[in-house]
N, CA and C of each residue as an Amber inpcrd file, in Angstrom:
protein
   192
  17.7840000   3.6160000  23.6210000  18.9890000   3.1230000  24.2610000
  20.0570000   2.8250000  23.2230000  21.2650000   2.9700000  23.6270000
  22.3920000   2.7750000  22.7340000  22.8860000   1.3350000  22.7960000
  23.1410000   0.7730000  21.6410000  23.7320000  -0.5550000  21.5440000
  25.2220000  -0.3700000  21.3020000  26.0390000  -1.0220000  22.1140000
  27.4840000  -0.9440000  21.9410000  28.0360000  -2.3330000  21.6550000
  29.2200000  -2.3650000  21.0750000  29.8690000  -3.6390000  20.7590000
  31.3440000  -3.5400000  21.0810000  31.9070000  -4.6660000  21.5150000
  33.3320000  -4.7130000  21.7760000  33.8730000  -6.0930000  21.4240000
  35.1680000  -6.1390000  21.1600000  35.8570000  -7.3910000  20.8670000
  36.6080000  -7.7880000  22.1370000  36.3780000  -9.0190000  22.5830000
  37.0100000  -9.4990000  23.8100000  37.7670000 -10.7880000  23.5240000
  38.8590000 -11.0250000  24.2190000  39.5730000 -12.2990000  24.0470000
  38.8240000 -13.4330000  24.7440000  39.0360000 -14.6540000  24.2610000
  38.4740000 -15.8390000  24.9120000  39.6140000 -16.8190000  25.1950000
  39.2980000 -17.8900000  25.8640000  40.2930000 -18.9210000  26.1870000
  40.3230000 -20.0330000  25.1430000  39.5220000 -19.9200000  24.1010000
  39.4040000 -20.9830000  23.1100000  40.3240000 -20.7340000  21.9200000
  41.1250000 -21.7090000  21.5860000  42.1090000 -21.5520000  20.5060000
  41.4520000 -21.3980000  19.1270000  40.3850000 -22.1570000  18.8690000
  39.7240000 -22.1000000  17.5670000  38.9930000 -20.7710000  17.3440000
  38.4860000 -20.2090000  18.3920000  37.7810000 -18.9170000  18.3280000
  38.3400000 -18.0280000  19.4360000  39.5020000 -17.4060000  19.1920000
  40.1830000 -16.6740000  20.2570000  39.5650000 -15.3260000  20.6420000
  38.5130000 -14.9040000  19.9300000  37.8490000 -13.6350000  20.2370000
  36.3410000 -13.8380000  20.2570000  35.6630000 -12.8830000  20.8620000
  34.2080000 -12.8590000  20.7870000  33.7560000 -11.4170000  20.6790000
  32.6210000 -11.2450000  20.0280000  31.9820000  -9.9450000  19.9260000
  30.8940000  -9.9200000  20.9960000  30.8800000  -8.8710000  21.7750000
  29.8830000  -8.7210000  22.8370000  29.0840000  -7.4530000  22.5560000
  27.7680000  -7.6230000  22.3940000  26.8630000  -6.4910000  22.2010000
  26.1590000  -6.2320000  23.5220000  26.1310000  -4.9580000  23.9060000
  25.5040000  -4.5660000  25.1730000  24.5270000  -3.4200000  24.9590000
  23.5190000  -3.4240000  25.7820000  22.5960000  -2.2890000  25.9090000
  22.7110000  -1.8880000  27.3760000  23.3810000  -0.7930000  27.6290000
  23.7820000  -0.3570000  28.9720000  24.6150000  -1.4690000  29.6100000
  24.2200000  -2.0040000  30.7330000  24.9900000  -3.0460000  31.4060000
  24.5430000  -4.4610000  31.0350000  23.5510000  -4.5880000  30.1760000
  22.9990000  -5.8870000  29.8150000  23.6480000  -6.4290000  28.5310000
  24.1780000  -7.6310000  28.6000000  24.6980000  -8.2960000  27.4030000
  23.4940000  -8.8280000  26.6370000  23.3560000  -8.3990000  25.3780000
  22.2190000  -8.8440000  24.5720000  22.6090000  -9.9170000  23.5540000
  23.9130000 -10.0090000  23.2390000  24.3690000 -11.0570000  22.3110000
  25.8780000 -11.2010000  22.4070000  26.3430000 -12.4200000  22.1570000
  27.7740000 -12.7150000  22.0720000  27.9870000 -13.6880000  20.9240000
  29.0450000 -13.4650000  20.1360000  29.3990000 -14.3800000  19.0550000
  30.8930000 -14.6740000  19.1140000  31.2740000 -15.9340000  19.1510000
  32.7030000 -16.2650000  19.0430000  33.1440000 -16.0800000  17.5990000
  34.3620000 -15.5900000  17.4230000  34.9020000 -15.3560000  16.0830000
  36.3590000 -15.7860000  16.0350000  36.8510000 -16.0280000  14.8270000
  38.2020000 -16.5570000  14.6420000  39.2870000 -15.4820000  14.6060000
  38.9030000 -14.2090000  14.3910000  39.9130000 -13.1570000  14.2840000
  39.3150000 -11.8030000  14.6310000  40.1890000 -10.8430000  14.8640000
  39.7140000  -9.4740000  15.1080000  38.9900000  -8.9280000  13.8790000
  39.5120000  -9.2660000  12.6920000  38.8630000  -8.8090000  11.4580000
  37.4390000  -9.3630000  11.3630000  37.2620000 -10.6420000  11.6710000
  35.9200000 -11.2420000  11.6600000  35.0230000 -10.5560000  12.6840000
  35.5880000 -10.1960000  13.8210000  34.8150000  -9.4950000  14.8540000
  34.3610000  -8.1310000  14.3490000  35.2620000  -7.3980000  13.7380000
  34.9170000  -6.0740000  13.2180000  33.8590000  -6.1660000  12.1220000
  33.9490000  -7.1990000  11.2700000  32.9410000  -7.3950000  10.2230000
  31.5820000  -7.7160000  10.8400000  31.5590000  -8.5490000  11.8670000
  30.3050000  -8.9090000  12.5470000  29.6730000  -7.6650000  13.1690000
  30.4990000  -6.8330000  13.7900000  29.9840000  -5.6070000  14.3940000
  29.3830000  -4.7030000  13.3230000  30.0990000  -4.4910000  12.2260000
  29.6080000  -3.6180000  11.1560000  28.2990000  -4.1410000  10.5620000
  28.2260000  -5.4420000  10.3110000  27.0070000  -6.0340000   9.7510000
  25.8310000  -5.8850000  10.7070000  26.0520000  -6.1780000  11.9560000
  24.9650000  -6.1500000  12.9320000  24.4780000  -4.7310000  13.1840000
  25.3950000  -3.7980000  13.4100000  24.9710000  -2.4260000  13.6530000
  24.3260000  -1.8170000  12.4090000  24.8040000  -2.2030000  11.2150000
  24.1640000  -1.7520000   9.9750000  22.7420000  -2.2750000   9.8520000
  22.5410000  -3.5300000  10.2130000  21.2040000  -4.1210000  10.1550000
  20.2710000  -3.4480000  11.1550000  20.7720000  -3.1290000  12.3330000
  19.9540000  -2.4410000  13.3330000  19.5690000  -1.0550000  12.8250000
  20.5190000  -0.3420000  12.2320000  20.2340000   0.9880000  11.6950000
  19.1860000   0.9130000  10.5920000  19.2940000  -0.0800000   9.7190000
  18.3130000  -0.2270000   8.6420000  16.9350000  -0.5900000   9.1940000
  16.9050000  -1.4030000  10.2150000  15.6230000  -1.7880000  10.8050000
  14.8990000  -0.5880000  11.3910000  15.6590000   0.3900000  11.8640000
  15.0590000   1.5920000  12.4490000  14.7640000   2.6730000  11.4110000
  15.2980000   2.5230000  10.2000000  15.1350000   3.5480000   9.1670000
  13.7390000   3.4990000   8.5670000  13.2600000   4.6270000   8.0650000
  11.9700000   4.6460000   7.3850000  11.9690000   3.7120000   6.1730000
  10.8150000   3.1810000   5.8540000  10.6970000   2.2080000   4.7590000
  11.0970000   2.7680000   3.3940000  11.1150000   4.0640000   3.2120000
  11.4550000   4.6530000   1.9120000  12.9630000   4.8460000   1.7090000
  13.7930000   4.4350000   2.6500000  15.2310000   4.6370000   2.5380000
  15.8800000   3.5190000   1.7360000  17.1470000   3.7290000   1.4060000
  17.9040000   2.7650000   0.6070000  18.0060000   1.3960000   1.2660000
  17.9270000   1.3260000   2.5690000  18.0010000   0.0330000   3.2710000
  16.8830000  -0.9150000   2.8270000  15.7610000  -0.3610000   2.4570000
  14.5860000  -1.1830000   2.1770000  14.2610000  -1.3000000   0.6840000
  15.1260000  -0.7620000  -0.1570000  14.8940000  -0.8150000  -1.6000000
  15.4980000  -2.0920000  -2.1640000  14.7730000  -2.7430000  -3.0380000
  15.2980000  -3.8660000  -3.7940000  15.3390000  -5.1400000  -3.1060000
Protein backbone atom coordinates (compact mmCIF):
# COMPACT_ATOMS: atom_id res chain seq x y z
CA UNK A 1 0.00 0.00 0.00
CA UNK A 2 1.08 3.52 -0.71
CA UNK A 3 1.69 6.03 2.05
CA UNK A 4 0.83 9.60 1.11
CA UNK A 5 1.39 12.88 2.92
CA UNK A 6 -0.14 16.31 2.67
CA UNK A 7 0.14 19.68 4.39
CA UNK A 8 -3.15 21.01 5.74
CA UNK A 9 -4.02 24.28 7.47
CA UNK A 10 -5.20 24.28 11.09
CA UNK A 11 -7.04 26.80 13.26
CA UNK A 12 -4.17 27.09 15.74
CA UNK A 13 -1.98 30.19 15.56
CA UNK A 14 1.12 28.57 17.13
CA UNK A 15 0.99 25.61 14.74
CA UNK A 16 -0.90 26.84 11.67
CA UNK A 17 -0.24 23.67 9.62
CA UNK A 18 -0.28 19.93 10.08
CA UNK A 19 1.18 17.03 8.18
CA UNK A 20 -1.30 14.24 7.51
CA UNK A 21 -0.05 10.79 6.50
CA UNK A 22 -2.59 8.46 4.92
CA UNK A 23 -2.71 4.89 3.71
CA UNK A 24 -5.62 4.91 1.25
CA UNK A 25 -8.49 6.56 3.17
CA UNK A 26 -7.05 5.86 6.63
CA UNK A 27 -5.17 8.59 8.51
CA UNK A 28 -2.17 6.87 10.09
CA UNK A 29 -0.46 9.93 11.62
CA UNK A 30 -0.81 13.69 12.03
CA UNK A 31 1.78 16.20 13.28
CA UNK A 32 1.18 19.90 13.93
CA UNK A 33 3.97 22.09 12.56
CA UNK A 34 4.87 25.78 12.68
CA UNK A 35 5.46 26.32 8.95
CA UNK A 36 5.13 24.81 5.50
CA UNK A 37 8.90 24.34 5.46
CA UNK A 38 8.73 22.35 8.72
CA UNK A 39 5.92 20.28 7.20
CA UNK A 40 7.95 19.50 4.09
CA UNK A 41 10.96 18.53 6.24
CA UNK A 42 8.78 16.22 8.37
CA UNK A 43 7.40 14.57 5.24
CA UNK A 44 10.89 14.05 3.76
CA UNK A 45 12.26 12.61 7.02
CA UNK A 46 9.34 10.27 7.57
CA UNK A 47 9.09 8.96 4.02
CA UNK A 48 12.89 8.53 3.96
CA UNK A 49 12.75 6.51 7.17
CA UNK A 50 9.97 4.33 5.76
CA UNK A 51 11.98 3.71 2.59
CA UNK A 52 15.05 2.76 4.63
CA UNK A 53 13.03 0.44 6.83
CA UNK A 54 11.89 -1.43 3.72
CA UNK A 55 15.36 -1.51 2.13
CA UNK A 56 17.61 -4.56 2.32
CA UNK A 57 20.04 -4.57 5.25
CA UNK A 58 23.07 -4.24 2.93
CA UNK A 59 22.02 -0.80 1.61
CA UNK A 60 23.40 2.59 2.61
CA UNK A 61 20.42 3.18 4.92
CA UNK A 62 21.72 0.55 7.31
CA UNK A 63 25.46 1.27 7.16
CA UNK A 64 27.19 2.97 10.06
